[in-house]
N, C-alpha and C positions, 0 to 999 in steps of 0.2 A: 676215436671211432675207427681210425685207420688200422689200429692194432687188431681190432676184431675182424675187420674186412680182409686183412692179409693172412689170417690164421685159418687153417682148416677147422671147420665147425665153430669158428669164432663168433659169427653173427648169431648162429643158432644157440650157442651157449649164452650169449648176452640176452637174446630175446626170451629164452626160457628163464633165465635169472630174473628178468623183469616181471615175468608172470607169477613169480613166487611172492611178490610184494603184497601187502595188505590190500584188500578190495577197495578200501576207502582212501588209499594213497593216490597221489598224483601220478600222471604218466608223462614222462619217465618218472619212476618212483623216487621219493626222497627218503623213505624209510628202509629198514633192513630187508634184504633179499637172501634167501637161503640157496646154497649151492652144494647139493649132494654130488660130489665129484664122480663116484662110481655110477650113479644113476644117469648123470649127464653123459658120461663116456659110453655107456651102453646104448642110450637113446640115439646118440649121433654117430655111433660106430667109430669111435676114436678111442685112444688109450686114456687111462686115468692120468698118465703123465702129460698128455696133450692138454686135457682140461685144466690140470693144475698149472701148467705152464701159461696158459691163457690168463688164468686168474692172477697168478703171481706177476706176470708181465703187466697186467692192467694196474695192479697195485704200484709197481715200480714206476709206471708212466703217469701216476696220479689220476687214474680214471676210476678206480675202485679203492675203497678203504675197508679193512676188516671192521665189522660191526660189533664183534665180540672177541675176547682174547682167544677163543678156540678156532677162529677163522673159518667157521662153518657158515657164517653169514657175512654179507657185504653191504655197503652203501655206495651209491654213486657219488662221485665228487661233482661239484658244480661244473667242472670242465667237461666231464662226460655228458652230463645232462644237457649242457648248451650244445655240444656237438651232435647229440642225438636229435635235439629239436631241429637243428639245421638239416640233418639227414632226412628226417621224416618230412619236413617241408619240401625238400627237393623231390622226394618220392611222390608227394601229392601233385607237385607241378608237372612231373613226367606223366602221371596218370591223366591229369586234366588236359595236357597237350595231346595225348593219344586219343582221348575222347573227342576233343574238338576236331582233330583230323579225321577221325572215323565219321563223325557227324557230317562234315563237309563232303566226304567221299560218298556217303550214303545219299546225300541230297543231290549229288551229281550222278547218282546211280552207277558208280564205279566202285570196285572193291577198295577198301582202305589200304590194302597192301598190294603193291605192284605185282601183277602176275597171278594173284589169287582169283579163283573163280567164284 
């Protein structure tokens, strides 16, 4: 997961890739996901080389594997799926903590953020 977080448009490419999985697939997906490199580059305002480097680096790091010989589709490795589950869980914890703090602040009738009116 760190690989995607450290690359420009890395998380956006990964999330978009996940959205191309079959509707009846799990989340994170277990099945093939398509990656039209030119479309992803245009959508996220990066070069095709940048998108290709993200995908190639993810393969080299055992996060993605080509789903077909033409490498236009990928599958997540168990390593990436596990990492994503932890990342998503951490995001939910952060959101829940923020909601709890906002609720306490509202009960005390003070803004949840210091200095906010």
